[in-house]
N, C-alpha and C positions, 0 to 999 in steps of 0.2 A: 612791408607796410605806409600806407598814402599818409600823406602828414600833410595839414589845412597850410598854407602860407598865409602869415598876419601882414598885414599891409600896415606901414609906418605913417599915418597919418599927418604928420612934421612934414613930410616929405614932398606932397601931395599940393601941387601949385594951389593956392587960395581962392583964386577965384573958382577952379573946378571945383576945388572944396565946400564952397558957396554954392554953386551951381545941384551939386549932389545933394546938400542938406533939405536945397527946395524939391529938389524931388522927390526925397521922399516925405517932406512935409506936406506938400499938395497933392500927394497921390498922383503924381504925372502919369506916371508908368500905366498903375491902372486906370485913370482916366484915357490916356492913347488909347490902350485896346479898348476898352469900348465903343470907341470913337471910330475906332477905325477895325470895326472886326470882321467887315466883306475882305481887306485887303491882307491882312494877316491868316482868314480862313484860306483865301487863294495858295498866300508864301507857305503855309502849315503843311497844305493838302497834296499840294503841288514837288513839297521837299521831301515829303513820306514817298508819296508815287516811285520819286526817283531813284531816293533810299532803297526800298522796295525792287526796286529793279535789276540793283548790282546785287541784291540780296539773292537776289533769284537766277540770275546769271552767273556771279562770279562767285557764290556763296561763301566767302568766307569773312570774319567779322575787321579784319585786317581792310578788306575793299569797301565795304558796303557801309563799314562807318568811319573810315577815313575824312579827315577833316576839308582836304582840297576840295573835292567834289562836290559835300556839302557846301563848302563855302561857295563855289564857283556858282552851282546851282540856284542860294540863297541870292547871290549878287544880279542873278538874269532875270530870275523872277521879280527881285523889287524893281530891276529899269523899268519891264515890263509891266508891272503893278502900278509904277508911278502915274501913268497917264489915264488911268483911272478918275483920279483926282480935277482931271479938268469938265469931270463929264457933273451934272446936277445929281447929288446924294440918289434920289429917284430912277435915275438912269445907271446908274454904276455897276448894279447888280447882272445889266446884260452883259456890259463890259466883261466884268470879270469872270462870267460864265463861257463865254466865248472864249476867253484864256484857255481856263480850266480845262475846255475839252480839247484845245489844241493841244495843250502839254499833256494831259491824259492821252490824247490820242497816240502822240511821240514814243510813249511810255507802253500802253498797251504793243503796237505795231513792232517796238523794239523788244519785246519779251516775246512775242510770236516769233517774230526774226530769229534770235538768238537760239531759240529750243531747234529749231532745223537743221541755222548754217554755221551756229556755233561763233556768231559775230554779230556785228550791230548792225543794224539797217543802213543802205545808202538813199539818198534820194533818186542817182542814178539806175536804182532799181525801178523806179516807176515805167520804165521803156516796155520792162518785162512781162508786167501785170497781165498782160496777154497772153503769157504763160503757164497760168494759174489755174485755168477752166478746165483744161485738160487732166489736171493734175488734184483738181478740187478733192477730191476725196480724200485722199493724202495729207494734204494739209490740213482736213478738219480733222480727221483721225491721229494724225500721227503728229500735227504739230498743236491747234489752238486748244488749251487748256484752262482749268479753275482757276488757276493762278495768274491767266492773262484778263481774267475778268474783276478781279480784286481793284484795279486801278481806278475801277466805276466809282469806289467808292469815295474820291474823293468829289467830283460833280454831286452826287449825292446828299455830302456834307455839306457843301455848298448850298445846294438847293434848302437844305433841312435850316441852314442858319436864316438865309433869306426870308421863308417863312415865317419862323423868330422875328424877327427884326420889324418884319412886316407887321406882325400883331402888336410889338411893342411902338407903334407909330415912328419909328428909327428915319423914316424917309422923307417924315417931314419937318426934321429940324432943318432951320435956317442955315444956307448954306452959302455967302455970299462969293462973288468970282473971284474977288482977288484973295481971300483965306484958300481958294482951291487953288489959284496959281504959286500963293505960296508954298501950300502941301506939295504940290506936285516939283517942285525945284528943293524941297527940302528930301524926299525921298529918290530924285534924281541921285544930290548928292551923298545923299547915305548908300545908294547903289556902286557909285561911283566911287566912293572910299575901299566898300567890302573888295570891289575891280581891283583894286591898286593892291590893297593886301594880300588880295588873293596872287595878282601878279607877282610879288614879290617872294611869295614860296615857290617861284617855279625854278627848275634848273635849264640848263642846256639841253639837255636831253627830254627834257619836255618838251621844249618850244621845236627842236629839232622833228622831234616824232609829230607832233602839233602840224605842223607844215606838211611831212609829207604824208600824216595820215593812215597811212598802210597798214597800221599798227593798232585799227580801232578799242581793242579791250584796254589799250595801254592806254587811252587818249580818254577814254569812257573811267578810267581809274583815277585820273588824276584833274580832268577840266569836267566831268560831270557829263549827263548827257544831254543836258542842253545846247552847253558850247557845245560838244560835240556835232550835234545833230545841226546846228549852224554853220559850221565849218565845213561840214561834208556837204551842203547844198553849194557850196564857193567850191570845195575841190572838185564838183561833181562837173561844176561850168568851166572847170580850169582848163580842161584837155584842149574843150573848143578854143580858149583863149592861146592858149599854149600852141595851138598848134597853126595859129596865126602867127604871133611874135616869139615864140620859142626853138623854128628849125634848127638856126645856126649854131647855136649852142648843144643842143642835142644832138647832129652831127658829129660835133666836134666830138661829144664826149664819146661816141660812139665808135669812131674811126680810133680814139686812142685804148678805148675798151679793147680793140680786138686786134688790136698794135698787138699787146702785151700780151694776148690769150697762145699759148704755143700750139700748133698744129697738130691735127690728132696723127698719131701714128700709125702703120701697120701692126697687124699682130698674126696671131694663129689664125685667128679666122674670118683674117679678109677675102672677100668676095668666094666664099664657101658656098652661098645663095645666087650666085650673080647668074640671071640667064630664069632662075626660076621663076615659077606664078608663086604667089603669096594669096594667100585665105586668110583674113584677121578678124578677129572676133572681140568685137567691144561687148562686152560681160556687163549689164545693167546692174551695180552693186552687189559684184561678187567681191565677199571678201577673203583673203588666206586663212581666218577660222572656221569655216567649212570645209576646208580640205583636212583630210588625216581625220576626221572627226568621224565618229559613230554613235550606235545607239543600239540597243542590245545586240551588238554584233554586224548590224548594218552600215553600211560607210553612205554619208552623207553625199560624197562625191565619188562613186569610184570610177566615173569615168574620167574625170579631171584628174585624178589620184594617181591613175594611169598613165594618163601623156606629160604628167610632169614626172613619172620617174623614170620614161624610155625618151625624155627630150630636154632641154635646159628650162630647168625650174631660177628662178630668179626668186628666192626666199623670203628677202628684204626689201620689197619692192612697195614701194608709195604712190600713189596718186597727188595730187597738187592742186587740185580744184579749189575754187573760189565759188562767188555765187550762181556764177554761170554751169555747175556741176558737171553733166553729161557734155555739155558743150565747151566746157573747160578743158574736161580731159583729152576729147578732140583736137582740140586749139596743137594740146601739150604735147601729145601723144605723136601728130602728124609733121612737128614745125620746131618743137626743141623752142620753145617759147613760154615764160610764163601766162597767166591769166591775167588782164588788166586791173588796174586798181580802181579803176571807177567803171562801173558794167558791166559790159561782155562784149569781147571780141567779134563773137557771132552776129553781135546783133547791133554793135555802136561801128564796129571797124570793119565790116563785113568786107569793106569798096579798097581794104590795103591790099598789097601785094606781099607774099606770102611765100619762101622756100617751104614745100612742104614733100612730105615722103611720094604722096602723089604726082605732083608735079612732077620729081626727078626721074620717075621711073618714067614717066613719059618721056621724057626725053633720051630716053634709052630704048625706045621703042614700045613699052608694056600700055594696054589699056587699061585704065583704072576706072574702075565704080566701086559707088557705096550702097548699101541694101537697108532701109529698116523700116520698117511696115507701120510708121505713124505718119501724121501730116506732114508734109514737103516745109509747110511753114514755120514748122514746132522748133522753136531755137534757132528759125532763121537757116535753116540749112541746106534749103532750096538753091537760094544763093550764094552763101560759105563755101557749099561745098566745092560749087566753080572756083571759086578765088583760090582753095586749097588745090586745085588740078586733077578733080575728079571728070570724068567724061562725060561720068551719067550717076544720075542719083535714083533706083528703085526705090521710092516711096509708097503710102500706105494705096494710092491711086492703080499703082502697079501690083498688088496683090487682091486678092479675094478672101475680103473681110467679113465671117457672119457672125451673128451673137453664137453661135453654136461653136467656132474655132477661136472665140474669144477670152482670156483671161487678164482681170485687172485693167489694164489701158486698154488694150488695143488687141491686135494676133498672138495668140498663143505663141513660145517659142517653137513648137515640132511644127505645127502647122508652115510659122514662118520658116524654119529650115527645107520643110519637105516641100513648100513653095517656090523657095531660092533653088535647090537645087536645078528642077529646072532651066530658069534662067544658066545657072552657073554652065550647064550645058551646052545649049545655045551661044554663050560666051567663048566656050572651047573650043568651038567649032567655028569661029570665023576670027578669031584671034591667037596668033603663035606665043603671045605672053601675056598674062596679065594679075592687076591688083585690086583686091576688093577688098572692103573691111562693110562687116556684118551687124547692124548694131541690135542690140536683143531688147526683150521687152516686158518678158513674164516677170522677172524677177526688180520689177520696181516696184517702189513702198506702196502701197502699206500692208500688202501678205497678208492679203485679209480673203482673198479666192479660197481659202484651205480646202473647199469641196469638191474643185477644179484639180486642185493639186494632185499626184499622184499618191495614192495612201503610206503615209510613213508615220509613223509614231515616235517621239520625241519622250519617250517615260524610260524608268529606269526598272526592268523586269527581272525577277530574283524566285530560283523555287527553292522552298525551304521544305524542310521535311519535319512532321509532327509528330507528338509524343508518342501514336500508335505506329508509328512507321511510313507512314503516306506521306506523300510528298504534292505539294501544293504552292500554283506559281501567282506569287505575289509580285502587284504594279503599284509602282510609286509615282506620281503623275510627271515630277520634273521640271520641264519645260514647256507640259501642254497648257493651253491658254497664254502663252505668253508671245509680248513681238519677236524675241530672238528665238522662241519654237518654231513661230510660223515661219520665220524667215527661213530656219534649216529647213522646212518642209517645202518651202519654196525654191532653196536653192538643188535642194534633191530632184524636183521636176527638171528647173534647167540644168542638170549633169543628165538628165536621162534623156533629153531632147539633144543635147551635145554628143550623146552618145550615138541615138540615133542618127544623126545628123553626119557625122565622122565614118558612121556604115554605108551608108547611102552615097557619101564620097568616094568609099571607097569602090563601092561596087560598080559606079558610073566612073572608073577611072580618074573621077578627079582628082585624087591624094598622089598620082603620078607626078615627079616632076614638080611637086608642090610643097611648099613651106607652109606650116599651120601657126600661126600665132595668136595671143589670147592674154588679152588683160581685161581684169577689173577696174572698170570709170572712178570707181570713187567707192567710199564703203557705206554703210546701209544706213549709217547714225541709229542705230537702236538704243536704248536705255541701258543709260550705265546699270540700274537696278537690275536690269536683266542678266547680264557679266555675272555679277554677282552672285546671281542665285546659279550659274552656269558653272563656277567655280567651287564654291563653298554650301552647296544644297546640302542638308539637312533632311536626309529621307526618314528619321524617325519621327519628327516634328513638322515635316512639308514647308519648313522651313530654310534657315542658314544657319552655319554654323556659328558657336560664338568666337570672338573674334581670340580669344587664349586657346581655341582648339587648336592643338597641332598642325592641323589636317588644314586648319584656312588661307586662303591667299589672298595677299594683299591687293584691291584692285583700286587702286586711285585715278586722279584725273592725269597722271602721267604714263597709265597703264591700260588707259583706255585711250589716249592718242598713239600710241604707239603699236594699238591692238587694230586700227585702224587701216593696214594696210592689205593690200590687194594683189592676187595673181598677176605675175607674168610668168608667160612659157614660149618657150619655140622649138617646135616639134615637127619631126617628118616620120614619115611609114617605116623609114630604114632604121631607124634607132640609133643614128651614126654619132648622134651626139648627146648622149644619157650624164647629166651634170646639173647638180644644184650649187645656184652661188650666191652665196649667203651673205657678201658685203650688202651696204645699204646702196639702195637705188630709187631714182625719182621718175616719172613718167618722163620727165623734161632730157631722160639718157637712153628714151629708147630710139629714135633719131641716129643718134652716132652708131649706138651698139648695133642695131638692125640694120642701119644704113652701111655700115662698116664690110658686114657678112654679103650684104646685096651690092655694093659694089656703086653705093653712091653718097655724097657728101657733101653736107649743109656748113658752110663755114662761119656761119652768124647762129650755129648750134650754141644755147646755154648750154646744156648737158654736154656728159663724156663718155666714151665709148667706154662702160664696166670693165673690159677687158686689157684697157690701160691704164686706168686711174685706181684702179681696185679698192684696197681697203681705205686708203686715202681720198674718198668718195663724197659727197657734202649734198645731203637733200633738202633744197631751199620750200619753204612755203610762202601760199604767197599772203599772210600774216608775220611774217619775219622769223618766226621758229624755223628753227634749222635741226639736224639730226645727222651724226657721222655713224660711224661703228663705235668710238668712244663714250659719246651723251647725245642726249636730246634736251634742246638749250629752248627754253620759254621765254619768247622777248617781252610777251605780256609782263611776266613779273619779275625778267631779269633773273630766272632761277634756271637750274640745269638737273638734271638724273643725268650721275654716273653710270654706263653699262657696263664697264669692266671693272667697275669698283677701285678705280682710281679718283684721285683727284685731280682737278685741270686748275692748271695756272691761267692768270688774268689773261696773259698775253695771246692765248688758243682762244679765248672767249671773245678780244677786242678781234681780231684776226677774221675770224668768222662771221662774227656780225657784219665787220667792212665787208666781206666776200660778198653776202646776202645780199644787204643795200645797194650795193651795186646790183648786182645782177638784176634783182627786183628795177631798178630804176632803168636800168638800161634797155631790158623787158619793156616794159612800159612805153617808154622813148620809141623803140624801134615801131610798134603797133601805132602810136599813138600818131607821132611824124610821120610813117609812112617809110620808114627809112632802107629801108629794102628795092625803093621802086626808084632806080638809077635814072629812068626817065624825068621822075621828078627833081632829082636833085641836079639833072642837067639843066633843067628847066628854071629850076632855083639861082644855079649858078650865073645863066645869062641873063637873068633880068638883077642880081645884084650892081 
């Protein structure tokens, strides 16, 4: 039961008591509100927008009504709003309207961005706007929603208030310059007091994470969206500043970090594929949930299921992408480094020295190449693939792309693989050993070209016996018409294309002495509500099972995150290495694991050979979350989900948190400061 706290008026200082009496007697609060309605409308609407943003993104009452971010937002708005009093009354609306639009834009952009990336927007992403055009349909269909337009209510309210004030002759009231300056100063002082109050509430953890910036959701929960965004602008400029001034410290930390790391040992899989050709598939948006799933007895991925059973199948494998999505996956797969904290490596740091799978294999006499029937400059691949060590990039200009063979964003997978086989045959004729990465495209969101996919129903079909003894087939819609349903249809098509590709490789002798590798680059960012329907479908109502139903399966935010895993398969046609590896594994573990098999080694890899580390592995995500066989830890919430039902002690959490933070910082420093470039280090040493 809530109880009202009575204030003992005797204990209040006399001057404050007298001031409060005067405020009540002279109706000063009411008069202030009437006289400052534009300023207050601006504060209230922008605060409502920021609160609404937290509601739509982080979803919990605790987050969107928390006092810290509200206090921070009001403080920032008060300081910005204070300068409106420097203008004459008739010119004030233009100032507040400009601010309203600016802060509304911040909320809208972050709302849209969060829908797609489950993170808040960064100023560094402005450099990536050139890549939005080719995926414009995906953005509109997947991301832009009605909720993103609700933030426009703020500017509309301000316009309505302006019209009302204009009719009431509000703008013609005398407003001396001296009073305007005094009002500005008083409001700035009020904003400053709010900042001080807010600062007092901060913990050392809040301040540390604010400075690091990589845990964006946590910062928005503690500091509000407006302080986050201003801090992000500073953080986006920081790498350029750091790269000029912070090299020595970064190099020192780099040396200390790798001196402490144990060297990877050999194991039963060392050098088993040395000298073999490698054909790797970068499978667009392929999630593990599609494997070993069927509708009406028809498998979604019969070909993937087959090679998963016949080869090494890493069934607890996770992508570790950030805002660079597919390009981040390529970076981590090839280099065992994490995505950068600001921008993307492919766009912002393409001119760095990287130790990557292609460059390491080149040293062993391999011809290295990549194939992708998309624009070579998309994600700056034309340049970055050279930095990774590819001898040649076969891009869109080397493929025959026509309207008839296009699905979604470009050349269909079936046609891509078909045309790639002829290129592979020529490569085999010229080169004794080769390594190639083929990047698929059809299974890219928004999965809307359903009529171009192979026919595949995502329904439930049942045969029922009627009272007269005759039978009838009943079809329940199930996943038809849902985004997830269309995704399964898209994956079914992509799997069929893969099956045909393997057949053509075999027919042309391209699977001989060859290792076939496949990984999903990242999850498909499918709606949570579609998973609810997948797992809790009630065919009697064409809705969802009641939560009290024994068959109901809980699917919360933790389940959603864990469900984002992607497949990783290493396969050879002789089926010599049939094995399922269930230990958790991340994309940064591929180079150490696959590299050990191929006889190459990157001493600066941040991941581990899964066959060495086994159940002790940890998968670190760019936002600071991490996963082990025991728990999934959400660093934004400071909470974890136990995967084996056992409680975890605080020491374990703290140890893994430090490991994750150190790894993310070292990875970022390696790229930002170009620490793998030994010639740069020598030049820096000579000049010191």
